[in-house]
N, C-alpha and C positions, 0 to 999 in steps of 0.2 A: 586332630579335632579342633584345636585352638586356631590352627592356620586357616582351616575352612570357615570358621566363624568370622575370622578377621577379613577373609576375602568376601564373604557374604556381606558383611558390614560395608565394606568399600563400594561393592556392587550396588547395594541399597542406596548408599549416599549418590553414586553416580546417576542411577535411575531417577532419583528425586531431583537432582540438579538438571538433568535432561528434561524432565517433566515441567519444571519451572521455565525453562528456556523455550520450550514448545508452546506453553501456555502464554508467555509473553510475546512471543512471535504471532501467535494466533490474534491476540489483541491488536498488535500493530498492523497486521494485515487487514483486520476488520476496519480499523481507522483509516488506513490508506485507501481501501476499497470505497469507503463512504466519501472520502475526499475527491477521488478520481470520478465518482459518480456526480459529485456537486459540480466539479469542474466542466464536466461533460454537459449538464444541464445548463450551467452558465454560458457556455460557448454556444449551445444550441440556441438559447434566447438571444444572445448577442447577434448571431447570424440571422436569426428571424427578424430582428429589429433592423438590421442593415439591408434586409432584403437578399442576402446570400451573395451580394456582389464583393468581388475580390479585385483590388487594385494590383496589377502586375507591373514589375520593373519600372519601364519608362512611360507607362500610361498615366495620363493626368486624371486626378479625380473629377466627377462630374460637375463640381461647383467652379471649375475654372472657365 
């Protein structure tokens, strides 16, 4: 009986540790998702301000 109680105690601790890890990862994923959304909005605004033009390799910018 004592061995079972010991195993249960270890399993409970492992579950608690895993739960903490999952909660931390959930917070990190939420933060990273917000950052990606912010960067996507910022890039969309930048492209809108530039008129969507892209300078390719050896192409001169329009101000030359």
